[in-house]
VEXVEXLUM-964817 format. One record per residue (C-alpha): residue number from 1; z, x, y. Coordinates in Angstrom, 1 decimal. Example, Ala and Ser with C-alpha at 12.3 -4.5 7.8 and 13.67 -1.06 7.14 Angstrom:
+------+--------+--------+--------+
| resi |     pz |     px |     py |
+------+--------+--------+--------+
|    1 |    7.8 |   12.3 |   -4.5 |
|    2 |    7.1 |   13.7 |   -1.1 |
+------+--------+--------+--------+
***
This chain:
+------+--------+--------+--------+
| resi |     pz |     px |     py |
+------+--------+--------+--------+
|    1 |  140.1 |   80.6 | -125.0 |
|    2 |  139.2 |   77.1 | -124.1 |
|    3 |  137.7 |   77.4 | -120.5 |
|    4 |  136.6 |   74.8 | -118.0 |
|    5 |  134.2 |   75.9 | -115.3 |
|    6 |  133.9 |   73.3 | -112.4 |
|    7 |  131.0 |   73.5 | -110.1 |
|    8 |  129.0 |   71.0 | -107.9 |
|    9 |  126.1 |   73.3 | -108.3 |
|   10 |  124.6 |   74.0 | -111.8 |
|   11 |  121.2 |   73.8 | -113.8 |
|   12 |  118.7 |   72.7 | -113.1 |
|   13 |  119.3 |   73.5 | -109.4 |
|   14 |  118.0 |   76.8 | -108.3 |
|   15 |  120.1 |   79.3 | -106.3 |
|   16 |  122.8 |   81.8 | -106.8 |
|   17 |  125.8 |   79.7 | -107.5 |
|   18 |  124.0 |   77.7 | -110.1 |
|   19 |  122.6 |   80.8 | -111.8 |
|   20 |  126.0 |   82.4 | -111.9 |
|   21 |  127.9 |   79.6 | -113.4 |
|   22 |  125.2 |   79.3 | -116.1 |
|   23 |  125.1 |   82.9 | -116.9 |
|   24 |  128.9 |   83.2 | -116.9 |
|   25 |  129.5 |   80.3 | -119.0 |
|   26 |  126.7 |   81.3 | -121.4 |
|   27 |  128.2 |   84.9 | -121.8 |
|   28 |  131.7 |   83.4 | -122.2 |
|   29 |  130.4 |   81.2 | -124.9 |
|   30 |  128.7 |   84.0 | -126.6 |
|   31 |  132.1 |   86.0 | -126.6 |
|   32 |  133.5 |   83.2 | -128.8 |
|   33 |  135.3 |   81.2 | -126.2 |
|   34 |  135.0 |   77.4 | -125.9 |
|   35 |  133.3 |   76.6 | -122.6 |
|   36 |  133.1 |   73.2 | -120.8 |
|   37 |  130.9 |   72.9 | -117.8 |
|   38 |  132.0 |   70.2 | -115.2 |
|   39 |  129.2 |   69.4 | -112.7 |
|   40 |  127.2 |   66.5 | -111.4 |
|   41 |  124.1 |   64.7 | -112.6 |
|   42 |  121.3 |   67.0 | -111.1 |
|   43 |  117.7 |   66.6 | -111.2 |
|   44 |  116.5 |   65.1 | -114.4 |
|   45 |  119.8 |   66.3 | -116.1 |
|   46 |  121.9 |   63.1 | -115.9 |
|   47 |  123.4 |   62.7 | -119.4 |
|   48 |  127.2 |   62.4 | -119.2 |
|   49 |  127.7 |   65.0 | -122.0 |
|   50 |  125.3 |   67.3 | -123.6 |
|   51 |  125.3 |   70.9 | -125.1 |
|   52 |  123.3 |   73.6 | -123.5 |
|   53 |  123.5 |   77.4 | -124.6 |
|   54 |  126.7 |   77.0 | -126.6 |
|   55 |  128.5 |   75.1 | -123.8 |
|   56 |  129.4 |   71.5 | -123.4 |
|   57 |  128.2 |   70.3 | -120.2 |
|   58 |  129.8 |   67.2 | -118.4 |
|   59 |  128.0 |   65.3 | -115.8 |
|   60 |  130.4 |   62.4 | -114.5 |
|   61 |  128.6 |   60.2 | -111.9 |
|   62 |  130.8 |   60.7 | -108.9 |
|   63 |  130.0 |   60.1 | -105.1 |
|   64 |  129.3 |   63.4 | -103.2 |
|   65 |  131.2 |   62.1 | -100.2 |
|   66 |  134.6 |   63.5 |  -99.4 |
|   67 |  137.4 |   62.6 | -100.1 |
|   68 |  136.1 |   60.2 | -102.7 |
|   69 |  134.4 |   63.2 | -104.6 |
|   70 |  137.6 |   64.9 | -105.1 |
|   71 |  140.0 |   61.9 | -105.7 |
|   72 |  137.7 |   60.6 | -108.5 |
|   73 |  136.9 |   64.1 | -109.9 |
|   74 |  140.7 |   64.6 | -110.3 |
|   75 |  141.2 |   61.4 | -112.1 |
|   76 |  138.2 |   62.1 | -114.3 |
|   77 |  139.6 |   65.7 | -115.1 |
|   78 |  143.0 |   64.3 | -116.0 |
|   79 |  141.1 |   61.9 | -118.4 |
|   80 |  139.2 |   65.0 | -119.8 |
|   81 |  142.3 |   67.1 | -120.3 |
|   82 |  144.1 |   64.3 | -122.2 |
|   83 |  141.9 |   64.6 | -125.2 |
|   84 |  140.2 |   68.0 | -124.8 |
|   85 |  142.0 |   71.4 | -125.3 |
|   86 |  141.7 |   73.6 | -122.0 |
|   87 |  143.6 |   76.7 | -121.3 |
|   88 |  142.3 |   77.6 | -117.8 |
|   89 |  140.1 |   76.0 | -115.2 |
|   90 |  137.8 |   78.0 | -113.1 |
|   91 |  136.3 |   76.5 | -110.0 |
|   92 |  133.2 |   77.7 | -108.3 |
|   93 |  132.9 |   76.9 | -104.7 |
|   94 |  135.4 |   75.1 | -102.3 |
|   95 |  133.9 |   71.5 | -103.0 |
|   96 |  135.8 |   70.9 | -106.2 |
|   97 |  138.9 |   72.7 | -105.4 |
|   98 |  141.1 |   70.0 | -104.1 |
|   99 |  140.6 |   68.1 | -107.4 |
|  100 |  142.5 |   70.5 | -109.2 |
|  101 |  145.7 |   70.7 | -107.1 |
|  102 |  147.9 |   68.5 | -109.5 |
|  103 |  146.5 |   69.7 | -112.9 |
|  104 |  149.1 |   71.2 | -115.1 |
|  105 |  147.1 |   74.3 | -115.8 |
|  106 |  146.4 |   77.6 | -114.3 |
|  107 |  143.5 |   77.3 | -111.9 |
|  108 |  141.2 |   80.3 | -111.0 |
|  109 |  138.8 |   80.1 | -108.1 |
|  110 |  135.8 |   82.2 | -107.5 |
|  111 |  135.2 |   82.4 | -103.6 |
|  112 |  131.4 |   82.6 | -103.8 |
|  113 |  129.6 |   82.1 | -100.7 |
|  114 |  129.3 |   83.1 |  -96.9 |
|  115 |  130.3 |   79.6 |  -96.0 |
|  116 |  133.7 |   80.6 |  -96.5 |
|  117 |  133.3 |   83.3 |  -93.9 |
|  118 |  131.9 |   80.9 |  -91.3 |
|  119 |  135.1 |   78.7 |  -91.8 |
|  120 |  137.2 |   81.9 |  -91.4 |
|  121 |  135.6 |   82.4 |  -88.0 |
|  122 |  136.6 |   78.9 |  -86.8 |
|  123 |  140.1 |   80.0 |  -86.0 |
|  124 |  143.6 |   79.8 |  -87.1 |
|  125 |  143.8 |   76.2 |  -87.7 |
|  126 |  140.8 |   76.4 |  -90.2 |
|  127 |  142.4 |   79.4 |  -91.8 |
|  128 |  145.5 |   77.5 |  -92.5 |
|  129 |  143.8 |   74.7 |  -94.0 |
|  130 |  141.8 |   77.0 |  -96.3 |
|  131 |  145.2 |   78.6 |  -97.4 |
|  132 |  146.8 |   75.2 |  -98.1 |
|  133 |  143.6 |   74.4 | -100.2 |
|  134 |  144.2 |   77.4 | -102.1 |
|  135 |  148.0 |   77.5 | -102.4 |
|  136 |  148.0 |   76.3 | -106.2 |
|  137 |  145.6 |   78.8 | -107.4 |
|  138 |  146.9 |   81.6 | -109.9 |
|  139 |  144.1 |   83.9 | -109.0 |
|  140 |  141.0 |   84.3 | -106.7 |
|  141 |  137.8 |   86.2 | -107.7 |
|  142 |  135.4 |   87.3 | -104.9 |
|  143 |  132.0 |   88.7 | -105.6 |
|  144 |  132.2 |   91.0 | -102.5 |
|  145 |  134.7 |   93.2 | -100.9 |
|  146 |  134.2 |   91.3 |  -97.7 |
|  147 |  135.0 |   87.9 |  -99.3 |
|  148 |  138.2 |   89.4 | -101.0 |
|  149 |  139.4 |   90.6 |  -97.7 |
|  150 |  138.6 |   87.3 |  -96.2 |
|  151 |  140.5 |   85.6 |  -98.8 |
|  152 |  143.7 |   87.5 |  -98.0 |
|  153 |  143.2 |   87.2 |  -94.3 |
|  154 |  143.5 |   83.4 |  -94.4 |
|  155 |  146.9 |   83.7 |  -95.9 |
|  156 |  146.4 |   83.3 |  -99.6 |
|  157 |  149.2 |   85.5 | -101.0 |
|  158 |  148.2 |   85.4 | -104.8 |
|  159 |  146.3 |   88.0 | -106.6 |
|  160 |  142.6 |   88.6 | -105.5 |
|  161 |  140.0 |   90.6 | -107.4 |
|  162 |  136.7 |   91.8 | -106.4 |
|  163 |  134.3 |   91.3 | -109.3 |
|  164 |  130.5 |   91.8 | -108.7 |
|  165 |  128.3 |   89.0 | -110.0 |
|  166 |  126.4 |   90.0 | -113.1 |
|  167 |  122.8 |   89.4 | -114.5 |
|  168 |  121.5 |   89.1 | -118.1 |
|  169 |  119.3 |   92.1 | -118.5 |
|  170 |  117.8 |   90.8 | -121.8 |
|  171 |  116.1 |   88.2 | -119.4 |
|  172 |  115.6 |   90.3 | -116.3 |
|  173 |  113.8 |   93.4 | -117.1 |
|  174 |  110.6 |   95.1 | -116.2 |
|  175 |  107.5 |   93.8 | -118.2 |
|  176 |  103.9 |   92.7 | -117.9 |
|  177 |  103.0 |   89.4 | -115.9 |
|  178 |   99.9 |   87.5 | -115.3 |
|  179 |  101.0 |   86.4 | -111.8 |
|  180 |   99.2 |   89.2 | -109.8 |
|  181 |   95.9 |   88.0 | -111.4 |
|  182 |   96.7 |   84.4 | -110.7 |
|  183 |   97.7 |   85.2 | -107.3 |
|  184 |   94.4 |   87.2 | -106.8 |
|  185 |   96.4 |   90.3 | -105.6 |
|  186 |   93.7 |   93.0 | -104.8 |
|  187 |   94.0 |   96.7 | -106.2 |
|  188 |   96.0 |   98.7 | -103.8 |
|  189 |   97.7 |   95.6 | -102.3 |
|  190 |  101.5 |   95.6 | -102.1 |
|  191 |  103.4 |   92.4 | -103.1 |
|  192 |  106.6 |   91.9 | -100.9 |
|  193 |  108.9 |   89.3 | -102.4 |
|  194 |  111.5 |   87.1 | -100.3 |
|  195 |  113.3 |   85.2 | -103.2 |
|  196 |  115.7 |   83.3 | -101.1 |
|  197 |  116.4 |   79.7 |  -99.9 |
|  198 |  114.6 |   79.2 |  -96.7 |
|  199 |  117.6 |   78.8 |  -94.5 |
|  200 |  118.9 |   80.5 |  -91.3 |
|  201 |  121.8 |   82.5 |  -92.8 |
|  202 |  119.3 |   84.2 |  -95.1 |
|  203 |  117.4 |   85.8 |  -92.2 |
|  204 |  114.2 |   84.3 |  -93.2 |
|  205 |  112.7 |   84.1 |  -89.7 |
|  206 |  113.7 |   87.7 |  -89.0 |
|  207 |  111.6 |   88.6 |  -92.2 |
|  208 |  108.7 |   86.5 |  -90.9 |
|  209 |  108.9 |   88.3 |  -87.6 |
|  210 |  109.0 |   91.7 |  -89.3 |
|  211 |  106.3 |   90.8 |  -91.8 |
|  212 |  104.0 |   89.7 |  -88.8 |
|  213 |  103.8 |   93.4 |  -87.8 |
|  214 |  102.5 |   94.5 |  -91.2 |
|  215 |   99.2 |   92.8 |  -90.5 |
|  216 |   97.5 |   96.4 |  -90.5 |
|  217 |   98.4 |   97.1 |  -93.9 |
|  218 |   97.3 |   95.6 |  -97.4 |
|  219 |  100.2 |   93.2 |  -98.1 |
|  220 |  100.8 |   89.9 | -100.1 |
|  221 |  104.0 |   88.0 |  -98.9 |
|  222 |  105.5 |   86.0 | -101.7 |
|  223 |  108.1 |   83.4 | -100.9 |
|  224 |  110.1 |   82.0 | -103.9 |
|  225 |  112.4 |   79.3 | -102.5 |
|  226 |  112.4 |   76.5 | -100.0 |
|  227 |  114.3 |   75.1 |  -97.2 |
|  228 |  114.5 |   73.8 |  -93.7 |
|  229 |  113.2 |   77.1 |  -92.1 |
|  230 |  109.8 |   77.0 |  -94.0 |
|  231 |  107.9 |   75.3 |  -91.2 |
|  232 |  109.1 |   77.8 |  -88.6 |
|  233 |  108.3 |   80.8 |  -91.0 |
|  234 |  104.9 |   79.5 |  -91.5 |
|  235 |  104.4 |   79.0 |  -87.9 |
|  236 |  105.4 |   82.5 |  -87.1 |
|  237 |  103.0 |   83.9 |  -89.8 |
|  238 |  100.2 |   81.7 |  -88.6 |
|  239 |  100.5 |   82.9 |  -85.0 |
|  240 |  100.3 |   86.6 |  -86.3 |
|  241 |   97.2 |   85.8 |  -88.5 |
|  242 |   99.2 |   86.5 |  -91.7 |
|  243 |   99.5 |   83.1 |  -93.0 |
|  244 |   96.5 |   83.6 |  -95.3 |
|  245 |   98.4 |   86.5 |  -96.9 |
|  246 |  101.5 |   84.4 |  -97.6 |
|  247 |  102.2 |   82.4 | -100.9 |
|  248 |  104.9 |   79.8 | -100.8 |
|  249 |  105.9 |   79.0 | -104.4 |
|  250 |  108.7 |   76.5 | -103.2 |
|  251 |  111.8 |   76.3 | -105.4 |
|  252 |  111.3 |   78.3 | -108.7 |
|  253 |  113.4 |   77.6 | -111.7 |
|  254 |  115.5 |   80.6 | -112.6 |
|  255 |  113.8 |   80.8 | -116.1 |
|  256 |  110.4 |   81.4 | -114.3 |
|  257 |  111.9 |   84.2 | -112.0 |
|  258 |  111.6 |   87.2 | -114.1 |
|  259 |  107.8 |   86.9 | -114.0 |
|  260 |  107.9 |   86.7 | -110.2 |
|  261 |  110.0 |   89.8 | -109.9 |
|  262 |  107.5 |   91.7 | -112.4 |
|  263 |  104.6 |   90.6 | -110.0 |
|  264 |  106.3 |   92.0 | -106.9 |
|  265 |  106.5 |   95.7 | -105.7 |
|  266 |  109.7 |   95.4 | -103.6 |
|  267 |  112.2 |   92.8 | -102.7 |
|  268 |  113.8 |   91.9 |  -99.4 |
|  269 |  117.4 |   90.7 |  -98.7 |
|  270 |  117.3 |   90.1 |  -94.7 |
|  271 |  120.6 |   88.0 |  -94.8 |
|  272 |  123.1 |   87.6 |  -92.0 |
|  273 |  125.9 |   86.8 |  -94.5 |
|  274 |  125.8 |   87.5 |  -98.2 |
|  275 |  128.1 |   88.0 | -101.2 |
|  276 |  126.8 |   89.9 | -104.1 |
|  277 |  123.3 |   88.6 | -104.0 |
|  278 |  122.0 |   87.2 | -107.3 |
|  279 |  118.5 |   87.7 | -106.3 |
|  280 |  119.3 |   91.3 | -105.4 |
|  281 |  120.8 |   92.1 | -108.7 |
|  282 |  117.8 |   90.3 | -110.5 |
|  283 |  115.3 |   92.2 | -108.6 |
|  284 |  117.2 |   95.6 | -109.6 |
|  285 |  117.1 |   94.6 | -113.3 |
|  286 |  113.5 |   94.0 | -113.0 |
|  287 |  113.0 |   97.5 | -111.6 |
|  288 |  112.3 |   96.6 | -108.0 |
|  289 |  113.5 |   98.5 | -104.8 |
|  290 |  115.3 |   96.6 | -102.3 |
|  291 |  115.3 |   96.5 |  -98.6 |
|  292 |  118.4 |   94.8 |  -97.4 |
|  293 |  120.9 |   94.2 |  -94.4 |
|  294 |  124.2 |   96.0 |  -94.0 |
|  295 |  126.2 |   92.7 |  -94.5 |
|  296 |  128.7 |   91.5 |  -97.2 |
|  297 |  128.0 |   92.7 | -100.6 |
|  298 |  124.4 |   94.1 | -100.1 |
|  299 |  125.5 |   97.7 |  -99.3 |
|  300 |  127.4 |   97.6 | -102.6 |
|  301 |  124.1 |   97.1 | -104.4 |
|  302 |  121.7 |   99.3 | -102.5 |
|  303 |  122.3 |  103.2 | -102.7 |
|  304 |  120.7 |  104.0 |  -99.3 |
|  305 |  117.5 |  106.1 |  -99.7 |
|  306 |  118.0 |  106.2 | -103.5 |
|  307 |  117.4 |  102.6 | -104.9 |
|  308 |  116.4 |  100.9 | -101.5 |
|  309 |  116.9 |  100.9 |  -97.6 |
|  310 |  119.5 |   99.3 |  -95.6 |
|  311 |  118.8 |   97.9 |  -91.8 |
|  312 |  120.9 |   96.1 |  -89.4 |
|  313 |  120.9 |   92.3 |  -89.7 |
|  314 |  118.7 |   90.5 |  -87.1 |
|  315 |  116.5 |   93.5 |  -86.4 |
|  316 |  112.8 |   92.7 |  -87.1 |
|  317 |  111.7 |   96.2 |  -86.0 |
|  318 |  114.0 |   98.0 |  -88.2 |
|  319 |  113.2 |   95.7 |  -91.1 |
|  320 |  109.5 |   96.2 |  -90.5 |
|  321 |  109.8 |   99.9 |  -90.4 |
|  322 |  111.8 |  100.0 |  -93.8 |
|  323 |  109.2 |   97.7 |  -95.4 |
|  324 |  106.3 |   99.8 |  -94.0 |
|  325 |  107.8 |  103.0 |  -95.4 |
|  326 |  108.0 |  101.7 |  -99.0 |
|  327 |  104.5 |  100.0 |  -98.7 |
|  328 |  103.0 |  103.3 |  -97.6 |
|  329 |  104.7 |  105.4 | -100.3 |
|  330 |  104.1 |  104.1 | -103.7 |
|  331 |  105.6 |  107.0 | -105.4 |
|  332 |  108.9 |  106.6 | -103.6 |
|  333 |  108.8 |  103.0 | -104.2 |
|  334 |  108.6 |  103.4 | -108.0 |
|  335 |  111.3 |  106.0 | -108.0 |
|  336 |  113.7 |  103.6 | -106.0 |
|  337 |  112.7 |  100.9 | -108.5 |
|  338 |  113.7 |  103.1 | -111.4 |
|  339 |  116.9 |  104.0 | -109.8 |
|  340 |  117.6 |  100.4 | -109.0 |
|  341 |  117.1 |   99.5 | -112.5 |
|  342 |  119.5 |  102.2 | -113.7 |
|  343 |  122.1 |  101.2 | -111.2 |
|  344 |  121.9 |   97.5 | -112.3 |
|  345 |  123.9 |   98.5 | -115.3 |
|  346 |  127.1 |   98.3 | -113.2 |
|  347 |  126.5 |   94.6 | -112.9 |
|  348 |  125.8 |   93.8 | -116.5 |
|  349 |  126.6 |   90.1 | -117.2 |
|  350 |  128.4 |   91.0 | -120.7 |
|  351 |  130.9 |   93.5 | -118.8 |
|  352 |  131.1 |   90.9 | -116.0 |
|  353 |  132.1 |   87.9 | -118.3 |
|  354 |  134.5 |   90.3 | -120.1 |
|  355 |  136.3 |   90.9 | -116.8 |
|  356 |  136.5 |   87.3 | -116.2 |
|  357 |  138.0 |   86.5 | -119.7 |
|  358 |  140.3 |   89.5 | -120.1 |
|  359 |  140.9 |   91.2 | -117.0 |
|  360 |  142.3 |   88.3 | -114.9 |
+------+--------+--------+--------+
***
């Protein structure tokens, strides 16, 4: 097949959508499909056209302001289709969706993020707008059962399929790492990883409040990600005299994340809203137990008591108790990590890409 994946978020950006589109596109190309990525100039990657991991990456220089973005993207796509064979268009995220309304091709949409749920909560008027934006779609894929149900709730009457996200297990797997030595992690010290953007919906201040109560234990807190909540998180840890045990790595390129996971002992997902968490899947693939909230697709990842622990969202005391349980019991933590590694096979990227290519 000739497949065009359209996403405003792509490499070299960090984050779940960028990693998902890159992984899916690469896997589809490895299966023998012709894959075109249509994105934006991002970071140092600004060439109008390039080849990357078997894909052709197009980066038209478009304004980010709506409605100019989708109007000019639609014109650009029409010019691309005039000289490039494409069988199907697969849009990732709401931002580019309107640009595909008048294209004479089947359009598939992956409803990625919890931002869709926030729009859903804004009332019937917003729901009707969402349904109108999706009316031309041939199929919607949702990475969580919650997002699949939300897609139907707004009034989309076409087919909706729940397909969990996938990870490349040749890249994300247990192994040695030099980071614990570089970070001066002491013997017996437990590394607790928060690999999230530091934004409110990811529950990062709840994590900080919970971590502040771990001051009596030998723990190291590692933050892989950045965002507007960083100063608030730092201030909370400073007041609890825990800031000297926290390491803020900032935004970490996805290629560097396997070594980060390998240096950790457990991974935390304290979200208020979540689809199928990419960082959760990557953590599992690297053999880490998860502590996560009962929201969105997180309970689909965690087998309660077997591969991790589930807590209510927005509950620092429950989150602290779950983390404490695993910090104090290395044997249980390691058994859960092994179970998480075995369970991640449900979410193999190869199987995930085959479902996209052949099951829809």
